[in-house]
C-alpha positions as CSV (number, residue, x, y, z in Angstrom):
1,M,-24.0,-1.6,5.9
2,Q,-22.9,1.6,4.4
3,G,-19.9,1.1,4.3
4,F,-20.1,-2.3,2.4
5,T,-22.2,-0.1,-0.3
6,P,-21.0,0.1,-3.5
7,K,-20.5,4.4,-4.4
8,I,-22.6,3.5,-7.9
9,I,-25.5,3.1,-5.8
10,T,-25.0,5.8,-3.4
11,T,-24.9,8.5,-6.6
12,M,-27.7,6.9,-8.1
13,R,-29.6,7.7,-5.0
14,E,-28.7,11.2,-5.4
15,G,-30.2,11.1,-9.0
16,Y,-28.5,10.6,-12.1
17,N,-29.5,12.8,-14.9
18,P,-28.6,13.4,-18.6
19,G,-26.1,15.7,-18.0
20,L,-24.3,14.1,-15.6
21,F,-24.1,11.2,-18.0
22,K,-22.3,13.6,-20.9
23,A,-19.5,14.3,-18.4
24,D,-19.3,11.3,-16.9
25,A,-19.3,9.8,-21.0
26,V,-16.4,12.6,-21.8
27,A,-14.2,12.2,-18.8
28,G,-14.6,8.2,-19.9
29,L,-13.6,8.9,-23.4
30,T,-10.7,11.0,-22.4
31,V,-9.6,8.3,-19.5
32,A,-9.6,6.1,-21.8
33,I,-7.1,7.6,-24.5
34,V,-4.9,7.4,-22.1
35,A,-5.4,4.2,-20.6
36,L,-5.3,2.6,-24.0
37,P,-1.7,2.9,-24.7
38,L,-1.0,2.5,-21.0
39,S,-2.4,-1.0,-20.6
40,M,-0.5,-2.3,-23.6
41,A,2.7,-1.1,-23.0
42,L,2.1,-2.8,-19.0
43,A,1.3,-5.6,-20.2
44,I,4.4,-6.1,-22.6
45,A,6.2,-4.9,-20.0
46,S,4.9,-7.5,-17.5
47,G,5.8,-10.6,-19.9
48,A,2.1,-10.5,-21.6
49,S,0.9,-9.8,-24.8
50,P,-0.5,-6.0,-25.5
51,D,-4.0,-7.7,-25.7
52,K,-3.9,-8.8,-21.9
53,G,-3.5,-5.6,-20.6
54,L,-6.6,-4.0,-22.7
55,I,-8.8,-7.3,-21.6
56,T,-7.7,-6.3,-17.7
57,A,-8.5,-2.6,-18.6
58,V,-12.6,-3.9,-20.1
59,I,-13.2,-6.2,-17.3
60,A,-11.3,-5.2,-14.3
61,G,-11.5,-1.2,-15.0
62,F,-15.8,-1.5,-15.6
63,L,-16.0,-3.6,-12.1
64,I,-13.5,-1.5,-10.2
65,S,-15.7,1.3,-10.8
66,F,-18.9,-0.6,-10.6
67,L,-18.3,-2.4,-7.3
68,G,-16.0,-0.3,-6.0
69,G,-16.1,2.3,-2.6
70,S,-14.5,5.5,-4.7
71,R,-16.5,7.6,-6.5
72,V,-14.3,8.5,-9.2
73,Q,-11.6,5.3,-9.2
74,V,-10.4,4.0,-12.5
75,G,-8.5,0.6,-12.3
76,G,-6.8,-1.1,-14.8
77,P,-2.9,-2.7,-15.0
78,T,-0.5,-0.4,-13.0
79,G,3.4,-0.3,-12.6
80,A,3.2,-1.4,-9.3
81,F,2.6,-5.1,-10.7
82,V,4.9,-5.1,-13.7
83,V,7.8,-6.8,-11.5
84,V,5.4,-9.2,-9.5
85,V,3.9,-10.3,-12.8
86,Y,7.0,-10.4,-14.7
87,N,8.3,-13.3,-12.2
88,V,5.5,-15.2,-11.7
89,I,5.1,-15.6,-15.4
90,A,8.9,-16.6,-15.8
91,Q,9.0,-18.8,-13.0
92,Y,5.1,-20.3,-13.4
93,G,3.6,-19.7,-16.7
94,Y,0.8,-17.7,-17.6
95,D,-2.0,-20.0,-16.2
96,G,0.4,-19.7,-12.6
97,L,-0.5,-16.1,-13.0
98,L,-4.2,-16.5,-13.2
99,L,-4.1,-18.6,-10.1
100,A,-2.2,-16.2,-8.4
101,T,-4.6,-13.3,-9.3
102,F,-7.4,-15.3,-8.9
103,M,-6.2,-16.2,-4.9
104,A,-5.2,-12.6,-4.7
105,G,-8.6,-11.6,-5.7
106,L,-10.1,-14.0,-2.9
107,I,-7.9,-12.3,-0.3
108,L,-8.6,-8.9,-1.1
109,I,-12.5,-9.6,-0.8
110,A,-11.9,-11.8,2.6
111,A,-9.5,-7.8,3.6
112,G,-12.5,-6.3,2.8
113,A,-15.0,-8.6,4.6
114,F,-12.9,-8.3,7.9
115,K,-12.8,-4.6,7.8
116,L,-9.7,-4.3,7.0
117,G,-9.6,-1.3,5.0
118,R,-7.7,1.1,7.2
119,L,-5.3,-1.4,8.0
120,I,-3.4,-1.5,4.7
121,K,-3.2,2.4,5.1
122,F,-0.7,2.6,8.0
123,I,1.8,0.5,5.4
124,P,5.0,3.2,6.5
125,H,5.7,6.0,3.7
126,P,9.3,5.2,3.5
127,V,8.3,1.4,2.5
128,V,5.8,2.5,-0.4
129,T,8.2,5.1,-1.6
130,G,10.8,2.6,-1.7
131,F,9.4,-0.1,-3.0
132,T,7.4,2.1,-6.0
133,A,10.8,3.9,-6.7
134,G,12.5,0.3,-6.8
135,I,9.7,-1.1,-9.1
136,A,10.0,2.3,-11.5
137,V,14.3,1.6,-12.1
138,I,13.1,-1.6,-12.9
139,I,10.6,-1.1,-15.1
140,A,13.3,1.3,-17.1
141,S,15.6,-1.1,-17.3
142,S,13.4,-3.4,-18.8
143,Q,12.6,-1.4,-21.7
144,V,16.1,-0.3,-22.6
145,K,16.5,-3.1,-24.9
146,D,13.6,-2.1,-27.1
147,F,14.0,1.6,-27.1
148,L,17.7,1.0,-28.4
149,G,16.8,-1.8,-30.5
150,L,19.5,-4.0,-29.0
151,S,20.9,-7.0,-30.5
152,L,20.4,-9.2,-27.6
153,D,18.8,-12.9,-27.4
154,N,18.8,-13.3,-24.0
155,V,18.5,-10.5,-21.3
156,P,18.6,-11.7,-18.0
157,S,16.2,-11.0,-15.4
158,E,18.6,-9.7,-12.4
159,F,18.9,-6.0,-12.4
160,L,23.2,-6.1,-12.2
161,P,23.6,-8.7,-15.3
162,K,20.9,-7.0,-17.0
163,W,23.0,-3.8,-17.4
164,Q,26.0,-5.8,-18.0
165,A,24.3,-7.3,-20.8
166,Y,23.3,-3.5,-22.0
167,F,26.6,-2.5,-21.8
168,S,28.4,-5.5,-23.7
169,A,25.6,-4.7,-26.5
170,I,26.4,-1.2,-26.6
171,S,27.6,-1.1,-30.0
172,S,24.9,-2.8,-31.5
173,V,22.3,0.4,-31.0
174,H,19.8,0.2,-34.0
175,M,19.5,3.7,-35.1
176,A,16.2,3.6,-36.6
177,T,14.7,2.0,-33.5
178,L,16.1,4.9,-31.5
179,L,15.2,7.0,-33.6
180,A,11.3,5.7,-33.4
181,G,12.3,5.8,-29.7
182,G,13.8,9.2,-29.1
183,G,10.8,10.6,-31.3
184,A,8.0,9.4,-29.0
185,F,9.9,10.2,-25.8
186,F,10.4,13.9,-26.9
187,V,6.6,14.7,-28.0
188,I,5.7,13.1,-24.7
189,V,7.3,15.4,-22.7
190,A,7.3,18.3,-25.1
191,L,2.8,17.5,-24.9
192,K,3.3,17.4,-21.1
193,R,5.3,20.5,-21.2
194,F,3.3,22.4,-23.2
195,A,-0.2,21.4,-23.4
196,P,-0.6,19.0,-20.7
197,R,-4.2,18.4,-21.5
198,L,-3.4,16.6,-24.6
199,P,-3.3,12.7,-24.3
200,G,0.4,12.9,-25.1
201,F,0.6,9.1,-24.9
202,L,-1.4,8.3,-27.7
203,I,-0.4,11.1,-30.0
204,A,3.3,10.1,-29.5
205,L,2.2,6.6,-30.6
206,V,-0.1,7.6,-33.2
207,L,2.5,9.6,-34.5
208,A,5.7,7.1,-34.2
209,S,3.5,4.8,-36.1
210,I,3.1,6.8,-39.2
211,M,6.6,7.7,-39.1
212,V,7.8,3.9,-39.3
213,A,4.9,3.3,-42.2
214,L,5.5,6.3,-43.9
215,L,9.2,5.7,-44.0
216,K,9.3,2.1,-44.0
217,L,12.0,2.1,-40.7
218,P,12.3,-1.8,-40.3
219,V,12.0,-1.9,-36.6
220,D,10.5,-4.4,-34.4
221,T,6.5,-3.6,-34.2
222,I,3.5,-5.0,-32.0
223,G,2.7,-6.8,-35.3
224,T,6.3,-8.3,-35.5
225,R,6.4,-9.4,-31.8
226,F,2.6,-10.8,-31.1
227,P,2.0,-11.9,-35.1
228,D,-1.2,-14.4,-33.4
229,M,-2.4,-11.7,-31.0
230,P,-6.4,-12.2,-31.0
231,A,-8.8,-9.2,-31.7
232,T,-11.6,-10.2,-29.9
233,M,-12.6,-10.6,-26.0
234,P,-12.0,-14.3,-25.0
235,M,-14.7,-16.5,-23.6
236,P,-15.2,-16.3,-20.1
237,S,-13.0,-19.4,-18.3
238,L,-11.7,-20.2,-14.7
239,P,-7.7,-21.0,-14.0
240,V,-6.7,-24.8,-13.4
241,F,-7.0,-25.5,-9.4
242,G,-4.6,-28.1,-7.3
243,W,-3.7,-27.7,-4.0
244,A,-0.3,-28.0,-4.4
245,R,-0.1,-25.6,-6.9
246,M,-2.0,-22.9,-4.6
247,V,0.3,-23.2,-1.9
248,E,2.9,-22.6,-4.3
249,L,1.2,-20.2,-5.8
250,L,0.7,-18.3,-2.5
251,P,3.6,-15.9,-1.5
252,S,3.2,-14.1,-4.8
253,A,-0.8,-14.3,-4.3
254,F,0.1,-12.2,-0.9
255,T,2.1,-9.8,-3.0
256,I,-0.4,-9.1,-5.7
257,A,-3.1,-8.7,-2.9
258,F,-0.6,-6.2,-0.7
259,L,-0.2,-4.5,-3.6
260,A,-3.4,-3.7,-5.3
261,G,-4.4,-3.2,-1.7
262,I,-2.0,-0.5,-1.3
263,E,-2.3,1.5,-4.5
264,A,-6.1,1.2,-4.8
265,L,-6.8,2.8,-1.4
266,L,-3.5,5.6,-2.0
267,S,-5.4,6.1,-5.1
268,A,-8.7,6.7,-3.7
269,V,-7.4,9.0,-0.8
270,V,-6.0,11.4,-4.0
271,A,-9.3,11.2,-5.0
272,D,-11.3,12.0,-2.0
273,G,-8.7,15.2,-1.5
274,M,-9.5,16.3,-5.4
275,I,-12.9,16.0,-5.2
276,G,-13.6,16.4,-1.0
277,T,-15.3,13.4,-1.0
278,R,-15.0,10.0,1.0
279,H,-14.5,7.0,0.3
280,R,-15.7,3.4,1.5
281,S,-11.7,1.9,2.1
282,N,-13.7,-2.0,3.0
283,Q,-15.9,-1.8,-0.4
284,E,-12.8,-0.9,-2.5
285,L,-11.0,-4.0,-1.6
286,I,-13.8,-6.2,-2.2
287,G,-14.4,-4.3,-5.6
288,Q,-11.1,-4.7,-6.3
289,G,-11.2,-8.6,-5.3
290,I,-14.1,-9.2,-7.7
291,A,-13.0,-7.3,-10.6
292,N,-9.5,-9.3,-10.4
293,L,-11.9,-12.7,-9.8
294,G,-13.0,-11.0,-13.2
295,S,-9.8,-10.3,-15.2
296,V,-8.7,-13.9,-14.3
297,A,-11.9,-15.4,-15.8
298,F,-11.0,-13.7,-19.1
299,G,-7.3,-14.1,-19.0
300,G,-6.5,-10.9,-17.9
301,L,-3.7,-9.6,-15.5
302,P,-3.6,-8.7,-12.0
303,A,-5.5,-4.4,-11.7
304,T,-6.1,-2.0,-9.3
305,G,-6.6,1.7,-8.9
306,A,-4.4,3.8,-11.1
307,I,-4.0,7.3,-9.7
308,A,-2.8,8.9,-12.5
309,R,-5.8,7.3,-14.8
310,T,-8.0,8.6,-11.8
311,A,-6.5,11.9,-11.4
312,T,-6.9,11.9,-15.3
313,N,-10.5,11.2,-14.8
314,I,-11.5,13.6,-12.2
315,K,-9.8,16.7,-13.8
316,A,-11.9,15.6,-16.9
317,G,-14.9,16.3,-15.3
318,A,-15.8,12.9,-13.6
319,K,-18.6,12.8,-11.3
320,T,-19.5,9.2,-10.7
321,P,-18.4,5.7,-11.5
322,V,-20.3,5.4,-14.6
323,A,-17.0,7.5,-16.2
324,G,-14.9,5.0,-15.2
325,M,-17.3,2.2,-16.7
326,M,-17.6,4.5,-19.7
327,H,-13.6,4.3,-19.8
328,A,-13.8,0.4,-19.9
329,L,-16.2,0.4,-22.4
330,F,-14.1,2.8,-25.0
331,I,-11.4,0.4,-24.7
332,L,-13.9,-2.5,-25.6
333,L,-15.3,-0.9,-28.5
334,F,-11.5,-0.2,-29.7
335,I,-10.7,-4.5,-29.1
336,L,-13.5,-4.7,-31.5
337,F,-12.9,-2.6,-34.0
338,G,-9.6,-0.8,-34.2
339,S,-7.2,-3.6,-32.6
340,G,-5.9,-4.3,-36.1
341,L,-4.0,-0.8,-35.9
342,M,-2.0,-2.3,-32.9
343,A,0.3,-4.0,-35.4
344,Y,1.9,-1.1,-36.7
345,V,2.7,0.0,-33.0
346,P,6.5,0.4,-33.1
347,M,7.8,-1.2,-29.6
348,A,10.0,1.1,-29.1
349,A,7.1,3.9,-28.5
350,L,5.6,1.8,-25.8
351,A,8.9,1.8,-24.4
352,A,9.3,5.5,-24.4
353,I,6.0,5.7,-23.1
354,L,7.4,3.2,-19.7
355,F,10.2,5.8,-19.6
356,V,7.9,8.4,-18.7
357,V,5.5,5.9,-16.6
358,A,8.8,5.1,-15.0
359,W,9.8,8.4,-13.7
360,G,6.8,9.3,-12.4
361,M,6.4,6.5,-10.5
362,C,9.9,7.4,-8.4
363,E,8.3,11.0,-7.1
364,I,11.4,12.2,-7.1
365,D,10.6,15.3,-5.0
366,R,9.5,12.6,-2.4
367,F,11.9,10.5,-2.1
368,I,14.7,13.4,-2.0
369,A,12.8,14.6,0.6
370,L,12.5,11.1,3.1
371,L,16.3,11.2,2.3
372,R,16.2,15.0,4.7
373,M,14.6,12.7,7.3
374,P,16.2,11.0,10.4
375,N,18.5,8.2,9.9
376,S,15.8,5.8,10.8
377,D,13.3,6.4,8.1
378,R,16.3,7.2,5.4
379,A,17.9,3.3,6.5
380,V,13.7,2.0,5.5
381,L,13.7,3.9,2.1
382,L,17.4,3.2,1.2
383,L,17.1,-0.7,2.1
384,T,13.4,-1.3,0.7
385,F,14.8,0.5,-2.4
386,G,18.0,-1.1,-2.7
387,L,15.9,-5.1,-2.0
388,T,13.2,-4.2,-4.3
389,I,16.0,-3.5,-7.1
390,L,18.8,-5.8,-6.1
391,V,16.5,-9.3,-4.8
392,D,12.6,-9.4,-5.0
393,L,9.9,-6.9,-4.4
394,T,8.3,-9.5,-1.4
395,V,11.3,-9.4,0.6
396,A,12.1,-5.6,0.6
397,I,8.2,-5.2,1.4
398,G,8.6,-7.9,4.4
399,V,12.1,-6.3,5.4
400,G,11.0,-2.9,4.8
401,V,7.6,-3.3,6.9
402,T,9.8,-5.0,9.7
403,L,12.3,-2.4,9.9
404,A,10.2,0.0,9.8
405,S,8.3,-1.3,12.7
406,L,10.9,-1.8,15.1
407,L,12.4,1.5,14.9
408,F,9.3,2.7,15.7
409,M,9.1,0.9,18.7
410,A,12.3,1.5,19.4
411,R,11.2,5.5,19.4
412,M,7.9,5.0,20.8
413,S,9.8,3.4,23.9
414,E,11.9,6.6,24.0
415,T,8.8,8.3,24.9
416,V,7.5,5.8,27.6
417,E,8.8,7.4,31.5
418,L,8.8,5.6,34.3
419,E,9.1,7.7,37.9
420,N,9.3,6.9,41.2
421,G,11.6,10.2,42.3
422,N,11.2,13.9,42.5
423,S,9.7,15.2,39.2
424,A,7.0,17.4,38.1
425,D,3.3,15.7,37.8
426,R,2.1,15.8,34.4
427,E,-1.6,14.3,35.8
428,G,-2.2,18.2,36.4
429,Q,-5.7,19.0,36.2
430,S,-7.0,15.5,36.3
431,D,-5.6,14.9,39.8
432,G,-5.4,17.9,41.2
433,D,-1.8,17.8,42.2
434,D,0.6,19.7,40.6
435,L,3.3,19.0,43.6
436,D,5.8,16.5,44.2
437,Q,4.1,13.0,43.8
438,R,6.1,12.2,46.8
439,D,5.4,14.8,48.8
440,D,3.4,13.7,52.2
441,L,3.9,10.1,50.8
442,P,2.7,8.2,54.0
443,S,5.6,5.9,55.5
444,G,6.0,2.3,53.8
445,V,4.5,3.6,50.5
446,E,5.7,3.6,47.5
447,V,5.2,5.1,44.3
448,F,5.7,4.6,40.6
449,R,4.1,6.5,37.6
450,I,4.5,5.4,33.9
451,S,3.9,7.4,31.3
452,G,3.3,6.2,27.6
453,P,1.7,2.9,25.7
454,V,3.5,0.2,27.6
455,F,4.1,-2.7,25.0
456,F,6.9,-5.7,24.7
457,G,9.7,-2.9,23.9
458,V,9.7,-1.2,27.1
459,A,7.5,-3.4,29.1
460,G,10.8,-4.9,31.4
461,E,11.4,-1.5,33.0
462,L,9.2,-1.4,35.8
463,L,10.3,-4.3,37.0
464,D,13.9,-3.3,36.9
465,A,12.8,-0.4,38.6
466,M,11.4,-2.5,41.3
467,R,14.4,-4.6,42.0
468,K,16.4,-1.5,42.6
469,I,14.5,0.2,45.4
470,G,16.1,-2.3,47.6
471,R,13.6,-2.5,50.1
472,T,9.8,-4.1,50.2
473,P,7.0,-1.4,50.7
474,R,3.9,-2.5,52.7
475,V,2.1,-0.3,49.6
476,I,2.9,0.2,45.7
477,I,0.5,3.0,43.9
478,L,0.9,2.5,40.3
479,R,-0.3,5.4,38.6
480,M,-1.1,4.7,35.0
481,R,-3.3,7.4,34.1
482,L,-0.9,8.2,31.4
483,V,-0.8,5.1,30.2
484,P,-3.5,4.9,26.8
485,M,-2.5,1.6,26.0
486,L,-1.3,-1.6,27.3
487,D,-0.3,-5.0,25.2
488,A,0.0,-8.1,25.9
489,S,3.5,-8.0,27.1
490,G,2.7,-4.6,29.0
491,V,-0.1,-6.7,30.5
492,T,2.5,-9.3,31.4
493,M,4.7,-7.2,32.9
494,I,2.1,-5.2,35.2
495,E,1.1,-8.9,36.1
496,E,4.8,-10.1,37.1
497,F,5.3,-6.8,38.8
498,I,1.9,-7.8,41.0
499,E,3.0,-11.3,41.5
500,Q,6.6,-9.9,42.7
501,A,4.7,-7.4,45.0
502,R,2.6,-10.1,46.8
503,V,5.0,-12.4,47.2
504,S,6.9,-9.6,48.9
505,G,4.0,-9.1,50.8
506,A,3.0,-5.7,49.7
507,K,-0.4,-4.7,48.1
508,I,-1.1,-2.7,44.9
509,I,-2.9,0.5,44.1
510,L,-3.8,1.1,40.7
511,S,-4.2,4.8,40.0
512,G,-6.7,6.1,37.0
513,V,-6.5,2.8,34.8
514,Q,-7.6,4.1,31.5
515,P,-10.4,1.7,29.7
516,Q,-8.0,0.3,27.2
517,P,-5.8,-0.8,29.7
518,R,-8.5,-1.7,32.6
519,D,-10.3,-3.7,29.7
520,M,-6.7,-5.5,29.2
521,L,-6.1,-6.3,33.2
522,R,-9.6,-7.5,33.3
523,R,-8.9,-10.0,30.7
524,I,-5.9,-11.8,32.7
525,G,-8.5,-12.0,35.6
526,L,-7.7,-9.0,37.5
527,S,-10.5,-6.8,39.3
528,E,-11.4,-5.1,41.7
529,D,-12.5,-7.7,44.3
530,E,-8.6,-8.7,44.6
531,A,-7.4,-9.2,48.2
532,D,-4.1,-7.3,47.5
533,V,-5.3,-5.4,44.6
534,C,-7.5,-2.3,44.3
535,F,-8.1,0.3,41.9
536,A,-8.3,4.2,42.6
537,A,-10.1,6.7,40.6
538,D,-7.0,9.2,40.5
539,Y,-4.0,10.1,42.8
540,A,-5.7,11.2,45.6
541,A,-7.9,8.4,46.3
542,A,-5.2,6.0,45.9
543,L,-3.0,8.2,48.6
544,R,-6.6,7.8,50.7
545,N,-6.5,3.8,50.4
546,A,-2.8,3.6,50.8
547,E,-3.3,5.5,54.4
548,R,-5.9,3.1,54.9
549,L,-3.9,-0.2,54.2
550,T,-0.7,1.4,56.1
551,S,-2.9,2.1,59.2
552,S,-4.7,-0.8,59.2
553,G,-1.6,-2.9,58.8
C-alpha cells in the first residue's frame, strides 16, 4: 500500500520540526503571491468570476498537497483548463461545469485505484506539446479585447471569426486601457528579465491598479465587471445530479480528467527532477480526484498540479507538502480580509498576465525542436495544434493520439523481420548458432525466424511467407527467441499458421519462446502437450526434435 500513501504521511514519519515548517511557510507565501493574480486571471479567461479561481486555489490547492503523491506539488486552476471550462460553461452553464468536474474527480480516483498513473504518461510528446501550444494561442486570443479595450459587445467563440471581429473593431482601441495593459505587460517582462525572484505578476497588478486609481483612468476593472462578487468562502453543497445530464456531460468530464491527470503527472515528474525524489503516480491521481470533488463542493473550477507554481515552490525552499497547504491558507486569508482590493484591478492588467502565461505554455523551444523531428512526429504536432485552435480540444487529443499510435505501429512493423532464407543469425550467444540457419537443415524441414514484437500491424506476414513456399514441409521450425511480445492479433496469426500446417500434415516446433508470448499461447490452449506442436528451449534442441520427427515419419 506504499504506492497509495499520501506523501505528507511519509514526510511526517521522517520527522517534522520548526525549521522545516519555517521553510515551508516562506515557500507557501511566495507561491501564494504568484498564484493570487494568476488564479483570478485564469478564472476570468475561463468565463467565470475571479472569486471562483481563488476558491479553487484554496480548496483544491490544499487537498492536492494534503492527499497527493508528490512532495512539493502545488495545485489550483491552470491554463490547460481554460478552453474546456469556457466551452462547458457556454454550452451547459456553470452548474454543468460543476457536475462535469465532479464526474472528472471520480474518474481520476478510479484511474488511481486501478493503477493507471503510469499509463497516462505514455501520451506522445507531440500530442501534449501540440494541444498545450494550441490552448496557449486560444488563451492569448481571448484576451485581446480586454487588453486593447475594443468596443465589441459579442466576441465570437470560434478562433477565425474572433480575429475577424478584432480586426473589424481595431479602430476602437481604448488608449487608457492599452496604457494600463501595456504598462503591466512591460513590468512583468522587465522583472522576469532583470529580477526574476520578485513576484512580477503581483507587482504589475498593484502598479496598474494604483495608476488607474490615481489617474482616474476610465478603464474596465474587476469591480465594474463583477460588481456583486462575494468576499467570503461559500457554504459547501453538491451539484444537481441527473442521469441524462451526466451522460450529456460525460465527454467533458473525461476531457477534464485527462487534462488534470496529464498535467499533474508532468508537474510531479518535473518536481522529481528538481529535488531528486520519486512521486507516487497513482496516489497523485487519487489526490487530484478528491481535490476536484472538494473544489466542486465550494463552487470552484477544475484543478490540477501547476508546473510553474510547483517550480516556484521548490525554488522558494519548500521541503514537504505543508508548503502547498500553506499557500492555500495564505490565499484564504486574502479572501477573508483583502478581497475588497480586487475591485481596483484593471482587466487589461489581467490580460497582460495571461499573455505572459500563454507564452510560457507555448514552450516555443520544444515546439521548434519537434518541428525538426521526422515527418510523422511533425504531422502529429501540427495536426493536434491546428485541431485544438480551429476545431475542439477533445477532437484534437483523440485524433492526435490515434494518429501517433498508428504511426508508431507503422514504425514498429518496419522493425519486425521474418526470415526463412540465408541470413546471419542474431540469436547468437543464446542458441550457440552463429551460422546460417539453413545449414545442415534436415530434409523435409522448413525454418522461419521472427524478430521483433508481433502485433496486428504485422500479423499477416508469416502467413504470406508460408503461402509463398510453394510446398509443404513435414516439419516447420518457428524461431521466436527474438519475439518479446505477442498481442491478441499476433496470437491469432500464430494459431492460423499452426492450423494451416496441421491441414497440410506438417508438425510445428516453436523454438526459444519467451515468457510473455508463451503465456499468450497458453491462453488459446496451445501447450507442450499438443500432438503436432512442440516447444524447444533453443534452436539446437529444435533441430534435434526435427530430425527425430522426420526419421520417425
